[in-house]
C-alpha positions as CSV (number, residue, x, y, z in Angstrom):
1,L,13.0,39.4,-65.3
2,R,9.8,41.3,-66.2
3,Q,7.8,38.6,-64.4
4,E,9.9,39.1,-61.2
5,F,9.2,42.8,-61.3
6,R,5.5,42.1,-61.8
7,E,5.5,39.8,-58.9
8,L,7.3,42.3,-56.7
9,E,4.6,44.9,-57.6
10,L,1.9,42.4,-56.6
11,L,3.7,41.6,-53.3
12,D,4.1,45.3,-52.6
13,E,0.2,45.7,-53.2
14,I,-0.5,42.8,-50.9
15,T,1.6,44.2,-48.2
16,K,0.0,47.6,-48.5
17,L,-3.6,46.1,-48.5
18,R,-2.7,43.8,-45.5
19,Y,-1.4,46.7,-43.6
20,L,-4.7,48.6,-44.3
21,G,-6.7,45.5,-43.2
22,Q,-8.3,45.1,-46.7
23,V,-7.1,41.5,-47.4
24,P,-9.5,38.7,-46.8
25,P,-8.3,35.7,-44.7
26,T,-8.3,33.6,-47.9
27,V,-5.3,35.4,-49.3
28,V,-2.5,33.4,-47.7
29,G,0.5,31.4,-48.8
30,I,3.5,29.7,-47.4
31,T,5.6,30.6,-50.4
32,Q,5.7,33.7,-52.6
33,N,4.0,31.8,-55.4
34,E,1.2,30.6,-53.3
35,L,0.6,34.1,-51.9
36,I,0.5,35.7,-55.3
37,Y,-1.7,32.8,-56.6
38,S,-4.3,33.3,-53.9
39,F,-4.2,37.1,-54.3
40,R,-4.8,36.9,-58.0
41,K,-7.6,34.4,-57.5
42,W,-9.3,37.0,-55.1
43,K,-8.6,40.1,-57.2
44,G,-8.8,38.4,-60.7
45,E,-6.2,37.6,-63.2
46,K,-6.5,40.9,-65.1
47,Y,-6.1,43.0,-61.8
48,M,-3.1,45.3,-61.9
49,P,-2.1,47.7,-59.2
50,A,-2.2,51.4,-60.0
51,A,1.5,52.0,-59.2
52,V,2.9,49.6,-61.8
53,H,5.4,51.2,-64.2
54,S,4.5,51.2,-67.8
55,A,7.4,49.1,-68.8
56,I,6.1,46.2,-66.7
57,Q,2.3,46.6,-67.1
58,W,0.4,43.6,-68.4
59,S,-2.2,43.7,-71.1
60,P,-4.0,41.3,-73.6
61,Q,-1.0,42.0,-75.9
62,D,1.6,41.3,-73.1
63,P,-0.3,39.0,-70.7
64,F,0.8,38.0,-67.2
65,P,-0.7,34.5,-66.9
66,L,-1.8,33.1,-63.6
67,Q,1.0,30.7,-62.5
68,D,0.1,27.4,-60.9
69,K,0.8,27.7,-57.2
70,S,2.4,24.1,-57.1
71,K,5.1,25.0,-59.7
72,D,7.5,25.8,-57.0
73,S,11.0,24.4,-56.8
74,P,11.7,21.6,-54.3
75,W,13.7,22.9,-51.3
76,T,15.8,21.4,-48.5
77,L,16.9,22.5,-45.1
78,I,20.6,23.3,-45.0
79,D,22.3,22.6,-41.7
80,T,24.5,25.6,-40.8
81,K,26.3,23.9,-38.0
82,G,29.0,22.4,-40.2
83,N,27.5,19.2,-41.4
84,K,29.3,18.7,-44.8
85,K,27.2,15.9,-45.9
86,E,25.2,16.6,-49.1
87,I,21.5,16.8,-48.8
88,E,19.3,15.3,-51.6
89,P,16.2,17.5,-52.5
90,V,12.9,16.1,-51.4
91,K,10.9,14.4,-54.3
92,I,7.4,15.8,-55.0
93,S,4.7,13.4,-54.0
94,Q,1.1,13.5,-55.4
95,K,-0.4,12.5,-52.0
96,D,-0.5,16.2,-50.8
97,A,-3.6,17.8,-52.3
98,T,-2.3,21.5,-51.6
99,G,0.7,21.0,-53.9
100,F,3.0,22.0,-50.9
101,V,6.1,19.8,-50.6
102,A,7.8,19.9,-47.2
103,A,11.5,19.7,-46.9
104,R,13.1,16.8,-45.1
105,G,13.3,17.7,-41.4
106,T,10.6,20.4,-41.3
107,Q,7.1,20.3,-39.9
108,A,4.1,21.3,-41.8
109,L,2.0,24.3,-40.7
110,Q,-1.2,23.4,-39.0
111,S,-3.1,26.6,-40.2
112,L,-2.4,29.8,-42.1
113,S,-3.7,33.2,-41.0
114,N,-3.1,36.9,-41.6
115,T,-2.5,37.5,-37.9
116,G,1.0,38.5,-36.9
117,I,3.4,36.5,-34.9
118,T,3.8,37.7,-31.2
119,R,7.2,38.6,-30.0
120,K,7.3,35.7,-27.6
121,D,6.8,33.2,-30.5
122,K,9.8,34.4,-32.4
123,R,13.1,32.5,-32.0
124,K,16.5,34.2,-31.9
125,R,18.8,33.8,-34.8
126,D,22.2,32.1,-34.2
127,D,24.1,35.3,-34.9
128,D,21.9,37.2,-32.3
129,I,22.8,34.6,-29.6
130,E,26.5,35.0,-30.5
131,A,26.1,38.8,-30.2
132,E,24.6,38.5,-26.7
133,V,27.5,36.1,-25.6
134,S,30.1,38.5,-27.1
135,Q,28.5,41.5,-25.3
136,S,28.7,39.8,-21.9
137,K,32.4,39.6,-22.0
138,P,34.2,42.5,-20.4
139,V,35.7,44.9,-22.8
140,K,39.3,45.8,-22.5
141,R,39.9,49.5,-22.8
142,I,42.9,50.9,-24.6
143,K,44.3,54.2,-23.1
144,A,44.3,56.9,-25.6
145,S,47.5,58.5,-26.5
146,Q,48.1,62.2,-27.3
147,P,48.6,63.0,-31.0
148,P,52.2,63.6,-32.0
149,A,53.5,67.2,-31.7
150,G,53.1,69.1,-34.9
151,S,50.3,67.0,-36.3
152,K,47.3,68.8,-37.8
153,S,44.2,69.0,-35.6
154,F,41.0,67.7,-36.9
155,R,38.7,70.4,-38.4
156,G,35.0,69.8,-38.7
157,F,31.6,70.8,-37.7
158,P,30.3,69.7,-34.3
159,W,27.3,67.5,-34.1
160,D,24.2,69.6,-33.5
161,P,21.5,67.7,-31.5
162,I,19.1,70.7,-31.8
163,N,18.3,70.5,-35.5
164,W,19.6,67.1,-36.3
165,S,21.9,68.3,-39.1
166,C,24.2,65.2,-39.0
167,A,24.1,64.4,-42.7
168,Y,24.9,68.0,-43.7
169,D,27.7,68.2,-41.1
170,S,29.2,65.0,-42.5
171,L,29.1,66.3,-46.1
172,L,30.5,69.7,-45.2
173,T,33.2,68.2,-43.1
174,I,34.4,66.1,-46.0
175,L,34.3,69.2,-48.3
176,L,36.2,71.2,-45.7
177,S,38.8,68.4,-45.4
178,V,39.3,68.4,-49.3
179,Y,39.6,72.1,-49.3
180,M,42.1,72.2,-46.5
181,E,44.2,69.5,-48.2
182,C,44.3,71.1,-51.6
183,Q,44.0,74.9,-50.9
184,P,46.1,75.9,-54.0
185,V,43.8,74.0,-56.3
186,W,40.7,75.8,-55.0
């Protein structure tokens, strides 16, 4: 667990430095392990970000050894379309010099870079497509009925678009409701 938190701190540092444009193009990785490996090769094995909490800091007494980037679990592509056939994991072959093992049915990347993916290169997720289809259907409107006579009217604070006090209005409305329900207790 400590190693995972240490890796998260390193990933946070990589993200910050990449945003600031201070990461060289050699710091890349297809997987988390490869990215951390290339970052630690660049910064050095003993490098520790300044924001690391004292409980997970590494030192000569409590080292954080450099993990081999090829010690990643084999992975497979899972078909979400309902194919119930069990998929066997891909066996690691020693032919690939980088240590990367592609899953069956995937294509290897031709190059890695720190440049972002343009909007037109991104694909839509399956649930995004379903959301677009569901939005295109006409919506049936239900006619609102009047509340029964004798029912309590809702009491609360109106939304204020001038100072954006929505969170405070919500909290105070809940407290007002509790107060109105249990006045003798208050």
